[in-house]
ZADODREN-300039 format. One line per 3 residues: number of its first residue (from 1); for each residue x, y, z of N, C-alpha, C. Coordinates in Angstrom, 3 decimals. Example, Ala and Ser with C-alpha at 12.3 -4.5 7.8 and 13.67 -1.06 7.14 Angstrom:
// residues 2
1> 13.190,-5.690,7.800,12.300,-4.500,7.800,13.200,-3.300,7.800 | 12.850,-2.250,7.080,13.670,-1.060,7.140,12.900,0.030,7.870 $
END
This chain:
// residues 148
1> -22.680,-18.585,0.054,-21.737,-18.245,-1.002,-20.401,-17.771,-0.437 | -20.353,-16.879,0.585,-19.061,-16.457,1.111,-18.251,-17.621,1.682 | -18.953,-18.619,2.288,-18.232,-19.757,2.850,-17.540,-20.553,1.749 $
4> -18.197,-20.740,0.624,-17.611,-21.478,-0.497,-16.385,-20.735,-1.006 | -16.486,-19.416,-1.117,-15.356,-18.637,-1.607,-14.172,-18.728,-0.642 | -14.437,-18.661,0.667,-13.371,-18.738,1.652,-12.676,-20.092,1.584 $
7> -13.446,-21.140,1.450,-12.852,-22.474,1.331,-12.013,-22.552,0.066 | -12.479,-21.941,-1.020,-11.722,-21.935,-2.261,-10.393,-21.218,-2.110 | -10.397,-20.093,-1.419,-9.157,-19.350,-1.197,-8.218,-20.151,-0.319 $
10> -8.760,-20.766,0.752,-7.925,-21.579,1.627,-7.322,-22.757,0.871 | -8.104,-23.368,0.020,-7.604,-24.488,-0.778,-6.519,-24.019,-1.736 | -6.732,-22.877,-2.357,-5.731,-22.349,-3.282,-4.437,-22.034,-2.556 $
13> -4.549,-21.402,-1.377,-3.339,-21.100,-0.604,-2.636,-22.376,-0.167 | -3.414,-23.354,0.261,-2.836,-24.622,0.671,-2.121,-25.290,-0.499 | -2.739,-25.251,-1.668,-2.120,-25.838,-2.857,-0.852,-25.100,-3.241 $
16> -0.890,-23.790,-3.142,0.301,-22.996,-3.469,1.443,-23.322,-2.513 | 1.123,-23.428,-1.222,2.168,-23.777,-0.255,2.704,-25.186,-0.522 | 1.828,-26.098,-0.887,2.259,-27.459,-1.204,3.203,-27.447,-2.408 $
19> 2.842,-26.682,-3.439,3.709,-26.581,-4.615,5.064,-25.969,-4.256 | 5.045,-24.958,-3.390,6.309,-24.360,-2.969,7.166,-25.364,-2.211 | 6.546,-26.163,-1.358,7.306,-27.172,-0.620,7.883,-28.227,-1.559 $
22> 7.088,-28.648,-2.550,7.581,-29.621,-3.526,8.729,-29.007,-4.324 | 8.554,-27.778,-4.784,9.615,-27.116,-5.539,10.853,-26.949,-4.678 | 10.654,-26.695,-3.392,11.780,-26.524,-2.481,12.578,-27.818,-2.366 $
25> 11.880,-28.924,-2.231,12.602,-30.183,-2.091,13.284,-30.592,-3.391 | 12.692,-30.208,-4.529,13.286,-30.573,-5.810,14.492,-29.703,-6.146 | 14.415,-28.438,-5.833,15.479,-27.538,-6.257,16.563,-27.345,-5.216 $
28> 16.271,-27.636,-3.976,17.268,-27.440,-2.930,17.344,-26.002,-2.436 | 16.550,-25.096,-2.998,16.540,-23.717,-2.535,15.626,-23.595,-1.320 | 15.969,-22.707,-0.401,15.119,-22.545,0.782,13.768,-21.909,0.414 $
31> 12.734,-22.322,1.126,11.393,-21.836,0.827,11.270,-20.336,1.096 | 12.042,-19.810,2.028,11.938,-18.381,2.314,12.359,-17.533,1.115 | 13.183,-18.079,0.253,13.553,-17.347,-0.970,12.350,-17.195,-1.890 $
34> 11.552,-18.251,-2.019,10.336,-18.169,-2.833,9.367,-17.140,-2.251 | 9.185,-17.201,-0.948,8.277,-16.257,-0.307,8.772,-14.816,-0.461 | 10.077,-14.631,-0.378,10.645,-13.291,-0.548,10.362,-12.761,-1.944 $
37> 10.538,-13.597,-2.945,10.268,-13.187,-4.325,8.789,-12.830,-4.493 | 7.904,-13.659,-3.953,6.465,-13.403,-4.060,6.096,-12.100,-3.349 | 6.639,-11.898,-2.164,6.309,-10.686,-1.410,6.914,-9.439,-2.050 $
40> 8.091,-9.553,-2.627,8.656,-8.403,-3.331,7.818,-8.053,-4.558 | 7.271,-9.051,-5.216,6.362,-8.793,-6.330,5.085,-8.124,-5.825 | 4.588,-8.552,-4.677,3.387,-7.927,-4.090,3.651,-6.461,-3.766 $
43> 4.849,-6.140,-3.293,5.218,-4.741,-3.024,5.195,-3.949,-4.329 | 5.753,-4.519,-5.379,5.765,-3.852,-6.681,4.342,-3.591,-7.172 | 3.482,-4.604,-7.070,2.096,-4.465,-7.542,1.356,-3.397,-6.729 $
46> 1.539,-3.385,-5.412,0.861,-2.392,-4.570,1.361,-0.983,-4.885 | 2.670,-0.826,-5.079,3.208,0.484,-5.457,2.669,0.926,-6.815 | 2.616,0.003,-7.754,2.092,0.304,-9.078,0.618,0.705,-9.004 $
49> -0.158,-0.021,-8.212,-1.583,0.300,-8.059,-1.760,1.703,-7.486 | -0.970,2.048,-6.483,-1.052,3.394,-5.911,-0.720,4.464,-6.931 | 0.303,4.234,-7.728,0.668,5.189,-8.769,-0.406,5.336,-9.828 $
52> -1.011,4.226,-10.211,-2.077,4.271,-11.217,-3.281,5.042,-10.683 | -3.622,4.834,-9.420,-4.757,5.551,-8.820,-4.501,7.055,-8.846 | -3.294,7.480,-8.489,-2.970,8.912,-8.500,-3.020,9.454,-9.923 $
55> -2.458,8.732,-10.868,-2.448,9.186,-12.264,-3.869,9.327,-12.810 | -4.694,8.307,-12.602,-6.070,8.355,-13.103,-6.841,9.489,-12.433 | -6.650,9.674,-11.145,-7.356,10.746,-10.430,-6.932,12.118,-10.942 $
58> -5.640,12.300,-11.186,-5.156,13.590,-11.680,-5.692,13.879,-13.078 | -5.656,12.894,-13.956,-6.170,13.078,-15.312,-7.673,13.347,-15.272 | -8.391,12.580,-14.469,-9.844,12.769,-14.358,-10.171,14.155,-13.801 $
61> -9.444,14.578,-12.773,-9.672,15.896,-12.196,-9.398,17.009,-13.191 | -8.315,16.883,-13.937,-7.971,17.897,-14.937,-9.013,17.937,-16.058 | -9.421,16.773,-16.545,-10.440,16.732,-17.604,-11.764,17.313,-17.123 $
64> -12.160,16.972,-15.911,-13.401,17.523,-15.361,-13.316,19.039,-15.259 | -12.191,19.531,-14.785,-11.996,20.974,-14.658,-12.067,21.654,-16.026 | -11.359,21.099,-17.002,-11.351,21.704,-18.345,-12.732,21.656,-18.996 $
67> -13.435,20.543,-18.860,-14.779,20.441,-19.430,-15.728,21.438,-18.765 | -15.633,21.575,-17.449,-16.472,22.555,-16.756,-16.110,23.977,-17.172 | -14.842,24.228,-17.381,-14.379,25.554,-17.788,-14.940,25.909,-19.164 $
70> -14.880,24.971,-20.083,-15.391,25.215,-21.433,-16.917,25.319,-21.445 | -17.545,24.457,-20.670,-19.002,24.433,-20.641,-19.573,25.701,-19.996 | -18.946,26.159,-18.947,-19.455,27.320,-18.223,-18.912,28.642,-18.765 $
73> -17.993,28.577,-19.712,-17.407,29.755,-20.371,-16.885,30.787,-19.368 | -16.054,30.314,-18.478,-15.389,31.243,-17.570,-16.170,31.572,-16.319 | -17.321,30.969,-16.114,-18.099,31.229,-14.914,-17.477,30.539,-13.708 $
76> -18.231,30.474,-12.645,-17.760,29.814,-11.432,-17.728,28.300,-11.663 | -16.564,27.720,-11.500,-16.386,26.282,-11.734,-16.485,25.563,-10.392 | -17.294,24.520,-10.299,-17.448,23.795,-9.024,-16.195,22.977,-8.707 $
79> -15.223,23.623,-8.083,-13.941,22.969,-7.787,-14.026,22.044,-6.579 | -15.011,22.228,-5.727,-15.109,21.429,-4.508,-15.247,19.941,-4.822 | -16.095,19.594,-5.784,-16.268,18.193,-6.148,-14.988,17.580,-6.689 $
82> -14.267,18.351,-7.486,-13.000,17.862,-8.038,-12.000,17.627,-6.912 | -11.925,18.583,-5.999,-10.973,18.482,-4.886,-11.302,17.299,-3.989 | -12.580,17.091,-3.688,-12.976,15.969,-2.849,-12.704,14.633,-3.544 $
85> -12.945,14.585,-4.851,-12.661,13.369,-5.605,-11.158,13.059,-5.595 | -10.346,14.098,-5.776,-8.893,13.907,-5.714,-8.468,13.431,-4.329 | -9.062,14.015,-3.310,-8.718,13.605,-1.943,-9.040,12.157,-1.679 $
88> -10.209,11.713,-2.139,-10.574,10.296,-1.971,-9.594,9.386,-2.703 | -9.230,9.782,-3.902,-8.299,8.972,-4.690,-6.920,8.930,-4.038 | -6.470,10.061,-3.524,-5.166,10.085,-2.856,-5.186,9.223,-1.595 $
91> -6.307,9.227,-0.876,-6.420,8.372,0.307,-6.334,6.902,-0.092 | -6.991,6.536,-1.193,-6.920,5.155,-1.672,-5.491,4.799,-2.085 | -4.835,5.712,-2.793,-3.445,5.462,-3.202,-2.548,5.272,-1.986 $
94> -2.786,6.067,-0.959,-1.986,5.912,0.262,-2.240,4.566,0.919 | -3.449,4.034,0.807,-3.731,2.700,1.342,-2.843,1.654,0.653 | -2.743,1.752,-0.665,-1.859,0.840,-1.396,-0.406,1.023,-0.952 $
97> 0.002,2.270,-0.775,1.375,2.544,-0.372,1.663,1.998,1.026 | 0.707,2.136,1.922,0.884,1.598,3.278,1.034,0.087,3.215 | 0.200,-0.568,2.424,0.320,-2.018,2.277,1.684,-2.422,1.743 $
100> 2.150,-1.710,0.727,3.470,-2.008,0.162,4.568,-1.767,1.186 | 4.457,-0.686,1.939,5.482,-0.381,2.936,5.485,-1.384,4.085 | 4.319,-1.854,4.470,4.256,-2.865,5.535,4.951,-4.149,5.088 $
103> 4.653,-4.591,3.880,5.295,-5.812,3.378,6.799,-5.593,3.230 | 7.177,-4.456,2.674,8.599,-4.156,2.481,9.343,-4.095,3.810 | 8.723,-3.490,4.810,9.359,-3.401,6.127,9.468,-4.783,6.767 $
106> 8.471,-5.629,6.553,8.546,-6.986,7.087,9.679,-7.772,6.422 | 9.903,-7.506,5.130,10.974,-8.194,4.414,12.357,-7.688,4.790 | 12.463,-6.375,4.929,13.762,-5.743,5.186,13.620,-4.730,6.314 $
109> 13.498,-5.198,7.551,13.273,-4.259,8.649,14.532,-3.417,8.940 | 14.415,-2.144,8.668,15.489,-1.198,8.956,14.860,0.032,9.593 | 15.649,0.776,10.329,15.122,1.947,11.018,14.514,2.944,10.037 $
112> 15.187,3.175,8.918,14.682,4.132,7.932,13.333,3.688,7.382 | 13.199,2.386,7.082,11.937,1.852,6.563,10.800,2.027,7.576 | 11.102,1.814,8.851,10.086,1.986,9.882,9.655,3.443,9.999 $
115> 10.606,4.363,9.871,10.269,5.789,9.926,9.414,6.199,8.731 | 9.763,5.713,7.551,8.958,6.024,6.355,7.552,5.457,6.522 | 7.446,4.235,6.991,6.145,3.614,7.209,5.321,4.423,8.205 $
118> 5.940,4.821,9.295,5.235,5.639,10.285,4.769,6.962,9.698 | 5.618,7.599,8.878,5.238,8.858,8.237,4.078,8.690,7.271 | 4.102,7.630,6.490,3.027,7.386,5.527,1.722,7.107,6.265 $
121> 1.784,6.320,7.324,0.576,6.017,8.092,0.029,7.287,8.744 | 0.903,8.132,9.270,0.471,9.403,9.854,-0.168,10.294,8.797 | 0.457,10.384,7.634,-0.086,11.193,6.542,-1.452,10.673,6.107 $
124> -1.591,9.379,5.966,-2.852,8.792,5.567,-3.937,9.051,6.594 | -3.595,8.929,7.854,-4.564,9.172,8.920,-5.030,10.625,8.913 | -4.090,11.544,8.787,-4.453,12.965,8.742,-5.285,13.289,7.502 $
127> -4.884,12.748,6.365,-5.629,12.988,5.135,-7.058,12.475,5.249 | -7.223,11.274,5.774,-8.572,10.720,5.937,-9.401,11.536,6.921 | -8.780,11.996,7.996,-9.497,12.807,8.981,-10.025,14.083,8.336 $
130> -9.151,14.813,7.646,-9.559,16.066,7.031,-10.507,15.844,5.857 | -10.322,14.770,5.124,-11.223,14.462,4.021,-12.628,14.171,4.538 | -12.735,13.377,5.578,-14.044,13.079,6.165,-14.712,14.354,6.670 $
133> -13.947,15.217,7.308,-14.498,16.488,7.796,-14.992,17.345,6.631 | -14.188,17.392,5.578,-14.561,18.168,4.392,-15.811,17.603,3.723 | -15.919,16.277,3.665,-17.108,15.649,3.079,-18.370,15.972,3.889 $
136> -18.253,15.937,5.210,-19.400,16.293,6.050,-19.813,17.745,5.831 | -18.830,18.645,5.754,-19.136,20.063,5.529,-19.753,20.276,4.148 | -19.244,19.589,3.136,-19.792,19.718,1.786,-21.235,19.214,1.753 $
139> -21.516,18.129,2.457,-22.878,17.600,2.512,-23.812,18.594,3.197 | -23.342,19.211,4.280,-24.164,20.224,4.956,-24.440,21.408,4.043 | -23.420,21.851,3.294,-23.622,22.968,2.364,-24.600,22.592,1.255 $
142> -24.518,21.370,0.771,-25.420,20.911,-0.283,-26.857,20.865,0.224 | -27.035,20.343,1.439,-28.381,20.287,2.014,-28.942,21.681,2.256 | -28.102,22.595,2.728,-28.542,23.976,2.963,-28.923,24.658,1.653 $
145> -28.173,24.400,0.596,-28.472,24.998,-0.714,-29.766,24.425,-1.281 | -30.021,23.149,-1.045,-31.261,22.531,-1.541,-32.489,23.056,-0.803 | -32.331,23.393,0.473,-33.452,23.910,1.269,-33.747,25.368,0.948 $
148> -32.744,26.102,0.461,-32.926,27.539,0.197,-33.685,27.815,-1.076 $
END
């Protein structure tokens, strides 16, 4: 099944490139202009996806917190799960942002763009490192609580 899907994707890409070449010869516009438009749209979609992930995670975290607050009537609210969920979502959003920045930098390579890309990649790496550490510690605490 994966081989059939890969061939389908390759065929679709080949067909798309063929259509672009035909359109290029008919319109007289350079093919790199078409690719630039497509890649700029991909940057927009990746940025939008990252924003949606952050928005959904924030709303979900807030709703979970409020529901726990009402349900527990002011008792101890399990904030660790909410925080870890937000961290995972932010890491995913940063993945989308890195993808968008890589494409954008490839389209318009400038020193500022490279610095922003490097900063985002560094931030994502640090966030993932600390998130993984926090997840391991939370799992250890959960196992210790279950044994007690």
